[in-house]
N, CA, C and O atoms as a CHARMM CRD file, in Angstrom:
* protein
*
  260
    1    1 MET  N    110.04500 107.84800  72.34100 PROA 1      0.00000
    2    1 MET  CA   109.75600 108.41200  73.65600 PROA 1      0.00000
    3    1 MET  C    110.81000 109.46600  73.94900 PROA 1      0.00000
    4    1 MET  O    112.00400 109.16600  73.94700 PROA 1      0.00000
    5    2 ALA  N    110.39300 110.66900  74.19500 PROA 2      0.00000
    6    2 ALA  CA   111.32700 111.77400  74.34300 PROA 2      0.00000
    7    2 ALA  C    112.15800 111.67500  75.61200 PROA 2      0.00000
    8    2 ALA  O    113.38200 111.79400  75.55800 PROA 2      0.00000
    9    3 ASN  N    111.52500 111.46300  76.73300 PROA 3      0.00000
   10    3 ASN  CA   112.23700 111.39100  78.00400 PROA 3      0.00000
   11    3 ASN  C    112.21200 109.96800  78.54000 PROA 3      0.00000
   12    3 ASN  O    111.44600 109.65100  79.45000 PROA 3      0.00000
   13    4 ARG  N    113.05300 109.11500  77.97200 PROA 4      0.00000
   14    4 ARG  CA   113.10200 107.73100  78.42200 PROA 4      0.00000
   15    4 ARG  C    113.76200 107.65100  79.79300 PROA 4      0.00000
   16    4 ARG  O    114.83400 108.21900  80.00400 PROA 4      0.00000
   17    5 PRO  N    113.12600 106.95000  80.72000 PROA 5      0.00000
   18    5 PRO  CA   113.76900 106.75500  82.01800 PROA 5      0.00000
   19    5 PRO  C    114.96000 105.81600  81.85500 PROA 5      0.00000
   20    5 PRO  O    114.97200 104.97700  80.95400 PROA 5      0.00000
   21    6 ASN  N    115.95000 105.95200  82.71300 PROA 6      0.00000
   22    6 ASN  CA   117.07900 105.04000  82.62500 PROA 6      0.00000
   23    6 ASN  C    116.73200 103.74600  83.35700 PROA 6      0.00000
   24    6 ASN  O    115.80300 103.72200  84.16500 PROA 6      0.00000
   25    7 PRO  N    117.47600 102.66800  83.07900 PROA 7      0.00000
   26    7 PRO  CA   117.17100 101.37500  83.70300 PROA 7      0.00000
   27    7 PRO  C    117.21100 101.40300  85.23100 PROA 7      0.00000
   28    7 PRO  O    116.47600 100.65500  85.87700 PROA 7      0.00000
   29    8 ILE  N    118.04300 102.24000  85.81100 PROA 8      0.00000
   30    8 ILE  CA   118.10400 102.33400  87.27400 PROA 8      0.00000
   31    8 ILE  C    116.79300 102.91100  87.80800 PROA 8      0.00000
   32    8 ILE  O    116.27200 102.44200  88.82000 PROA 8      0.00000
   33    9 GLU  N    116.26900 103.91500  87.13500 PROA 9      0.00000
   34    9 GLU  CA   114.98000 104.49900  87.51800 PROA 9      0.00000
   35    9 GLU  C    113.87300 103.44800  87.41000 PROA 9      0.00000
   36    9 GLU  O    113.00700 103.35500  88.28000 PROA 9      0.00000
   37   10 LEU  N    113.91200 102.66900  86.34900 PROA 10     0.00000
   38   10 LEU  CA   112.93300 101.59900  86.16800 PROA 10     0.00000
   39   10 LEU  C    112.97800 100.62600  87.33100 PROA 10     0.00000
   40   10 LEU  O    111.94700 100.31600  87.92700 PROA 10     0.00000
   41   11 GLN  N    114.16900 100.14300  87.65500 PROA 11     0.00000
   42   11 GLN  CA   114.31900  99.12500  88.69800 PROA 11     0.00000
   43   11 GLN  C    113.96200  99.66000  90.08100 PROA 11     0.00000
   44   11 GLN  O    113.50800  98.90400  90.93900 PROA 11     0.00000
   45   12 LYS  N    114.16400 100.95000  90.30200 PROA 12     0.00000
   46   12 LYS  CA   113.80600 101.55400  91.58200 PROA 12     0.00000
   47   12 LYS  C    112.32300 101.33800  91.88100 PROA 12     0.00000
   48   12 LYS  O    111.93600 101.13100  93.03100 PROA 12     0.00000
   49   13 HSD  N    111.51200 101.38800  90.84800 PROA 13     0.00000
   50   13 HSD  CA   110.07300 101.24500  91.01900 PROA 13     0.00000
   51   13 HSD  C    109.61500  99.78500  91.01900 PROA 13     0.00000
   52   13 HSD  O    108.43500  99.50400  91.22900 PROA 13     0.00000
   53   14 LEU  N    110.54200  98.86300  90.78500 PROA 14     0.00000
   54   14 LEU  CA   110.20000  97.43900  90.80100 PROA 14     0.00000
   55   14 LEU  C    110.78200  96.72800  92.01400 PROA 14     0.00000
   56   14 LEU  O    110.69700  95.50400  92.11900 PROA 14     0.00000
   57   15 SER  N    111.36700  97.47900  92.91900 PROA 15     0.00000
   58   15 SER  CA   111.96400  96.90400  94.11700 PROA 15     0.00000
   59   15 SER  C    110.93900  96.09000  94.89400 PROA 15     0.00000
   60   15 SER  O    109.83800  96.56500  95.17200 PROA 15     0.00000
   61   16 GLY  N    111.30800  94.86500  95.24000 PROA 16     0.00000
   62   16 GLY  CA   110.42600  93.99600  96.01500 PROA 16     0.00000
   63   16 GLY  C    109.51400  93.12700  95.17400 PROA 16     0.00000
   64   16 GLY  O    108.75700  92.32400  95.71900 PROA 16     0.00000
   65   17 LEU  N    109.56800  93.26900  93.85700 PROA 17     0.00000
   66   17 LEU  CA   108.74100  92.44400  92.97900 PROA 17     0.00000
   67   17 LEU  C    109.23500  91.00600  93.00200 PROA 17     0.00000
   68   17 LEU  O    110.43700  90.75800  92.90500 PROA 17     0.00000
   69   18 ASP  N    108.31500  90.06000  93.12900 PROA 18     0.00000
   70   18 ASP  CA   108.67200  88.63900  93.10000 PROA 18     0.00000
   71   18 ASP  C    108.73500  88.14900  91.65700 PROA 18     0.00000
   72   18 ASP  O    107.77700  88.29100  90.89600 PROA 18     0.00000
   73   19 TYR  N    109.86300  87.57800  91.29900 PROA 19     0.00000
   74   19 TYR  CA   110.05100  87.01500  89.96300 PROA 19     0.00000
   75   19 TYR  C    109.97200  85.50400  90.05000 PROA 19     0.00000
   76   19 TYR  O    110.24600  84.94500  91.11100 PROA 19     0.00000
   77   20 PRO  N    109.60200  84.81600  88.96300 PROA 20     0.00000
   78   20 PRO  CA   109.25100  85.37400  87.66100 PROA 20     0.00000
   79   20 PRO  C    107.95100  86.17500  87.74300 PROA 20     0.00000
   80   20 PRO  O    107.06900  85.90100  88.55700 PROA 20     0.00000
   81   21 ALA  N    107.87400  87.17300  86.86700 PROA 21     0.00000
   82   21 ALA  CA   106.71000  88.06800  86.85400 PROA 21     0.00000
   83   21 ALA  C    106.34100  88.40000  85.42100 PROA 21     0.00000
   84   21 ALA  O    107.20800  88.55500  84.56100 PROA 21     0.00000
   85   22 GLY  N    105.05100  88.50600  85.17500 PROA 22     0.00000
   86   22 GLY  CA   104.55800  88.89700  83.85800 PROA 22     0.00000
   87   22 GLY  C    104.50500  90.40400  83.72000 PROA 22     0.00000
   88   22 GLY  O    104.64800  91.14800  84.69000 PROA 22     0.00000
   89   23 LYS  N    104.29700  90.82900  82.49700 PROA 23     0.00000
   90   23 LYS  CA   104.24000  92.25500  82.19800 PROA 23     0.00000
   91   23 LYS  C    103.20100  92.97000  83.06000 PROA 23     0.00000
   92   23 LYS  O    103.47900  94.04500  83.59200 PROA 23     0.00000
   93   24 ASP  N    102.00800  92.38800  83.20600 PROA 24     0.00000
   94   24 ASP  CA   100.95600  93.04700  83.98800 PROA 24     0.00000
   95   24 ASP  C    101.37500  93.25500  85.43700 PROA 24     0.00000
   96   24 ASP  O    101.11100  94.30900  86.01700 PROA 24     0.00000
   97   25 ALA  N    102.03000  92.24800  86.02800 PROA 25     0.00000
   98   25 ALA  CA   102.49100  92.36200  87.41500 PROA 25     0.00000
   99   25 ALA  C    103.57600  93.42900  87.53500 PROA 25     0.00000
  100   25 ALA  O    103.63800  94.15500  88.52700 PROA 25     0.00000
  101   26 ILE  N    104.41800  93.51500  86.53000 PROA 26     0.00000
  102   26 ILE  CA   105.50200  94.50600  86.53000 PROA 26     0.00000
  103   26 ILE  C    104.92500  95.91900  86.46800 PROA 26     0.00000
  104   26 ILE  O    105.33500  96.79600  87.22800 PROA 26     0.00000
  105   27 VAL  N    103.97600  96.13400  85.56400 PROA 27     0.00000
  106   27 VAL  CA   103.35200  97.45600  85.44100 PROA 27     0.00000
  107   27 VAL  C    102.59000  97.79600  86.72600 PROA 27     0.00000
  108   27 VAL  O    102.65300  98.92900  87.20300 PROA 27     0.00000
  109   28 SER  N    101.87500  96.82200  87.28300 PROA 28     0.00000
  110   28 SER  CA   101.12400  97.06100  88.52400 PROA 28     0.00000
  111   28 SER  C    102.04200  97.43900  89.67500 PROA 28     0.00000
  112   28 SER  O    101.73200  98.34900  90.44500 PROA 28     0.00000
  113   29 LYS  N    103.17100  96.74800  89.79900 PROA 29     0.00000
  114   29 LYS  CA   104.13100  97.05300  90.86100 PROA 29     0.00000
  115   29 LYS  C    104.65000  98.47700  90.70500 PROA 29     0.00000
  116   29 LYS  O    104.75200  99.21500  91.68400 PROA 29     0.00000
  117   30 ALA  N    104.97500  98.86000  89.48200 PROA 30     0.00000
  118   30 ALA  CA   105.46600 100.21900  89.23900 PROA 30     0.00000
  119   30 ALA  C    104.39600 101.25400  89.59100 PROA 30     0.00000
  120   30 ALA  O    104.70600 102.28800  90.18300 PROA 30     0.00000
  121   31 GLN  N    103.14200 100.98300  89.23100 PROA 31     0.00000
  122   31 GLN  CA   102.05300 101.90200  89.57400 PROA 31     0.00000
  123   31 GLN  C    101.91900 102.02100  91.07900 PROA 31     0.00000
  124   31 GLN  O    101.77600 103.12300  91.60900 PROA 31     0.00000
  125   32 ASP  N    101.96400 100.88500  91.77200 PROA 32     0.00000
  126   32 ASP  CA   101.82500 100.88400  93.23500 PROA 32     0.00000
  127   32 ASP  C    102.95600 101.64100  93.91900 PROA 32     0.00000
  128   32 ASP  O    102.77300 102.19600  95.00200 PROA 32     0.00000
  129   33 SER  N    104.12500 101.66100  93.28200 PROA 33     0.00000
  130   33 SER  CA   105.27400 102.34000  93.88300 PROA 33     0.00000
  131   33 SER  C    105.30300 103.82900  93.55800 PROA 33     0.00000
  132   33 SER  O    106.20700 104.54800  93.98500 PROA 33     0.00000
  133   34 GLY  N    104.30600 104.28900  92.79800 PROA 34     0.00000
  134   34 GLY  CA   104.24800 105.71000  92.46800 PROA 34     0.00000
  135   34 GLY  C    105.12800 106.12000  91.30500 PROA 34     0.00000
  136   34 GLY  O    105.55400 107.27200  91.22500 PROA 34     0.00000
  137   35 ALA  N    105.40600 105.18900  90.40200 PROA 35     0.00000
  138   35 ALA  CA   106.25800 105.49800  89.24900 PROA 35     0.00000
  139   35 ALA  C    105.63700 106.60300  88.39800 PROA 35     0.00000
  140   35 ALA  O    104.41900 106.64700  88.22200 PROA 35     0.00000
  141   36 PRO  N    106.47900 107.49300  87.87000 PROA 36     0.00000
  142   36 PRO  CA   105.96500 108.54600  86.99100 PROA 36     0.00000
  143   36 PRO  C    105.50500 107.95900  85.65600 PROA 36     0.00000
  144   36 PRO  O    105.83400 106.82400  85.31200 PROA 36     0.00000
  145   37 GLU  N    104.75300 108.74100  84.92900 PROA 37     0.00000
  146   37 GLU  CA   104.15500 108.26700  83.67600 PROA 37     0.00000
  147   37 GLU  C    105.18800 107.79000  82.66200 PROA 37     0.00000
  148   37 GLU  O    104.91700 106.84100  81.92700 PROA 37     0.00000
  149   38 ASP  N    106.36800 108.41600  82.59600 PROA 38     0.00000
  150   38 ASP  CA   107.36400 107.96600  81.61000 PROA 38     0.00000
  151   38 ASP  C    107.84900 106.55300  81.91900 PROA 38     0.00000
  152   38 ASP  O    108.11900 105.78200  80.99800 PROA 38     0.00000
  153   39 VAL  N    107.96400 106.20000  83.19600 PROA 39     0.00000
  154   39 VAL  CA   108.36300 104.84500  83.58400 PROA 39     0.00000
  155   39 VAL  C    107.24600 103.86700  83.24000 PROA 39     0.00000
  156   39 VAL  O    107.50600 102.79500  82.69200 PROA 39     0.00000
  157   40 LEU  N    106.01200 104.22400  83.55500 PROA 40     0.00000
  158   40 LEU  CA   104.87900 103.34500  83.24600 PROA 40     0.00000
  159   40 LEU  C    104.74400 103.13600  81.74300 PROA 40     0.00000
  160   40 LEU  O    104.48800 102.02000  81.28900 PROA 40     0.00000
  161   41 GLU  N    104.91100 104.18400  80.98600 PROA 41     0.00000
  162   41 GLU  CA   104.83300 104.07600  79.52400 PROA 41     0.00000
  163   41 GLU  C    105.91000 103.13800  78.99500 PROA 41     0.00000
  164   41 GLU  O    105.64400 102.31600  78.11800 PROA 41     0.00000
  165   42 ALA  N    107.11000 103.25600  79.51800 PROA 42     0.00000
  166   42 ALA  CA   108.20300 102.37600  79.09100 PROA 42     0.00000
  167   42 ALA  C    107.88600 100.92000  79.41500 PROA 42     0.00000
  168   42 ALA  O    108.11400 100.03500  78.59000 PROA 42     0.00000
  169   43 LEU  N    107.36600 100.67100  80.60200 PROA 43     0.00000
  170   43 LEU  CA   107.04400  99.29800  80.99400 PROA 43     0.00000
  171   43 LEU  C    105.87100  98.74200  80.19300 PROA 43     0.00000
  172   43 LEU  O    105.83700  97.54600  79.90200 PROA 43     0.00000
  173   44 ARG  N    104.93100  99.57200  79.84200 PROA 44     0.00000
  174   44 ARG  CA   103.80700  99.10500  79.00500 PROA 44     0.00000
  175   44 ARG  C    104.28800  98.70300  77.62100 PROA 44     0.00000
  176   44 ARG  O    103.60700  97.94900  76.92600 PROA 44     0.00000
  177   45 GLY  N    105.45400  99.19600  77.20900 PROA 45     0.00000
  178   45 GLY  CA   105.98800  98.90000  75.88400 PROA 45     0.00000
  179   45 GLY  C    106.82700  97.63400  75.80500 PROA 45     0.00000
  180   45 GLY  O    107.22800  97.23800  74.71100 PROA 45     0.00000
  181   46 ILE  N    107.10400  96.98400  76.93700 PROA 46     0.00000
  182   46 ILE  CA   107.90600  95.76000  76.88600 PROA 46     0.00000
  183   46 ILE  C    107.03500  94.60100  76.40700 PROA 46     0.00000
  184   46 ILE  O    105.81400  94.64800  76.56200 PROA 46     0.00000
  185   47 PRO  N    107.64100  93.56000  75.82700 PROA 47     0.00000
  186   47 PRO  CA   106.85500  92.40600  75.36700 PROA 47     0.00000
  187   47 PRO  C    106.06900  91.75100  76.50600 PROA 47     0.00000
  188   47 PRO  O    106.51500  91.72300  77.65300 PROA 47     0.00000
  189   48 ASP  N    104.90400  91.23000  76.16500 PROA 48     0.00000
  190   48 ASP  CA   104.02000  90.58300  77.13600 PROA 48     0.00000
  191   48 ASP  C    104.45900  89.12900  77.31600 PROA 48     0.00000
  192   48 ASP  O    104.05100  88.24300  76.56400 PROA 48     0.00000
  193   49 ARG  N    105.30000  88.90400  78.32900 PROA 49     0.00000
  194   49 ARG  CA   105.80900  87.56600  78.63100 PROA 49     0.00000
  195   49 ARG  C    106.24200  87.51800  80.08500 PROA 49     0.00000
  196   49 ARG  O    106.16000  88.52000  80.79500 PROA 49     0.00000
  197   50 GLU  N    106.70000  86.36300  80.52900 PROA 50     0.00000
  198   50 GLU  CA   107.23300  86.21500  81.88400 PROA 50     0.00000
  199   50 GLU  C    108.69800  86.65700  81.89900 PROA 50     0.00000
  200   50 GLU  O    109.46100  86.33600  80.98700 PROA 50     0.00000
  201   51 TYR  N    109.07800  87.38900  82.93100 PROA 51     0.00000
  202   51 TYR  CA   110.45400  87.84800  83.11100 PROA 51     0.00000
  203   51 TYR  C    111.02300  87.15100  84.33000 PROA 51     0.00000
  204   51 TYR  O    110.39400  87.11500  85.38700 PROA 51     0.00000
  205   52 GLU  N    112.22700  86.59300  84.17700 PROA 52     0.00000
  206   52 GLU  CA   112.86200  85.82000  85.24700 PROA 52     0.00000
  207   52 GLU  C    113.49300  86.69300  86.32300 PROA 52     0.00000
  208   52 GLU  O    113.71200  86.23200  87.44300 PROA 52     0.00000
  209   53 GLY  N    113.78400  87.93700  86.00000 PROA 53     0.00000
  210   53 GLY  CA   114.41000  88.81800  86.97700 PROA 53     0.00000
  211   53 GLY  C    114.57600  90.22200  86.43500 PROA 53     0.00000
  212   53 GLY  O    114.20200  90.50500  85.29700 PROA 53     0.00000
  213   54 PRO  N    115.13300  91.09600  87.24500 PROA 54     0.00000
  214   54 PRO  CA   115.30400  92.49600  86.85100 PROA 54     0.00000
  215   54 PRO  C    116.10300  92.67600  85.56000 PROA 54     0.00000
  216   54 PRO  O    115.81300  93.58100  84.77800 PROA 54     0.00000
  217   55 SER  N    117.10100  91.82800  85.32900 PROA 55     0.00000
  218   55 SER  CA   117.91400  92.00300  84.12300 PROA 55     0.00000
  219   55 SER  C    117.09200  91.74300  82.86500 PROA 55     0.00000
  220   55 SER  O    117.33000  92.36900  81.83300 PROA 55     0.00000
  221   56 GLY  N    116.13100  90.83000  82.93900 PROA 56     0.00000
  222   56 GLY  CA   115.26200  90.57400  81.79100 PROA 56     0.00000
  223   56 GLY  C    114.38400  91.76300  81.46400 PROA 56     0.00000
  224   56 GLY  O    114.15500  92.07500  80.29500 PROA 56     0.00000
  225   57 VAL  N    113.89300  92.42600  82.49700 PROA 57     0.00000
  226   57 VAL  CA   113.07100  93.62200  82.30300 PROA 57     0.00000
  227   57 VAL  C    113.93600  94.72300  81.69100 PROA 57     0.00000
  228   57 VAL  O    113.51900  95.39400  80.74600 PROA 57     0.00000
  229   58 SER  N    115.13300  94.90500  82.22800 PROA 58     0.00000
  230   58 SER  CA   116.03600  95.93900  81.70400 PROA 58     0.00000
  231   58 SER  C    116.39500  95.67300  80.24900 PROA 58     0.00000
  232   58 SER  O    116.45400  96.60200  79.44300 PROA 58     0.00000
  233   59 SER  N    116.63500  94.41100  79.90900 PROA 59     0.00000
  234   59 SER  CA   116.96500  94.05500  78.52600 PROA 59     0.00000
  235   59 SER  C    115.81100  94.35800  77.58300 PROA 59     0.00000
  236   59 SER  O    116.01400  94.90300  76.49800 PROA 59     0.00000
  237   60 ALA  N    114.59300  94.00100  78.00300 PROA 60     0.00000
  238   60 ALA  CA   113.42100  94.27000  77.16500 PROA 60     0.00000
  239   60 ALA  C    113.22700  95.76400  76.98600 PROA 60     0.00000
  240   60 ALA  O    112.87100  96.22300  75.90000 PROA 60     0.00000
  241   61 PHE  N    113.45800  96.51900  78.03900 PROA 61     0.00000
  242   61 PHE  CA   113.36100  97.97300  77.98000 PROA 61     0.00000
  243   61 PHE  C    114.40800  98.53900  77.02300 PROA 61     0.00000
  244   61 PHE  O    114.09900  99.41300  76.21300 PROA 61     0.00000
  245   62 SER  N    115.63100  98.05200  77.11000 PROA 62     0.00000
  246   62 SER  CA   116.72400  98.53700  76.25000 PROA 62     0.00000
  247   62 SER  C    116.46100  98.21500  74.78600 PROA 62     0.00000
  248   62 SER  O    116.83700  98.98200  73.89900 PROA 62     0.00000
  249   63 ASP  N    115.81000  97.06900  74.53000 PROA 63     0.00000
  250   63 ASP  CA   115.51500  96.66900  73.15300 PROA 63     0.00000
  251   63 ASP  C    114.50800  97.58400  72.47300 PROA 63     0.00000
  252   63 ASP  O    114.38500  97.56300  71.24800 PROA 63     0.00000
  253   64 GLN  N    113.79100  98.38300  73.24300 PROA 64     0.00000
  254   64 GLN  CA   112.80600  99.31100  72.68000 PROA 64     0.00000
  255   64 GLN  C    113.47200 100.49300  71.98100 PROA 64     0.00000
  256   64 GLN  O    112.86900 101.13400  71.12000 PROA 64     0.00000
  257   65 ALA  N    114.69000 100.76900  72.35000 PROA 65     0.00000
  258   65 ALA  CA   115.38800 101.96800  71.84300 PROA 65     0.00000
  259   65 ALA  C    115.57300 101.94200  70.34000 PROA 65     0.00000
  260   65 ALA  O    116.13900 102.87500  69.77100 PROA 65     0.00000
């Protein structure tokens, strides 16, 4: 991915999300918050599982690099 969003940008679009949350809920929340396509693409690339909190999402995102 050429223009990877940083983890802070990712979390900005997940503000208010109730955890634990699955990948689909995370992507939906980002879409609802108006996240740009690069953020949505990054979130679509994380493993499909339940995330206990923002740090889990950030870790999964970082592991894609």
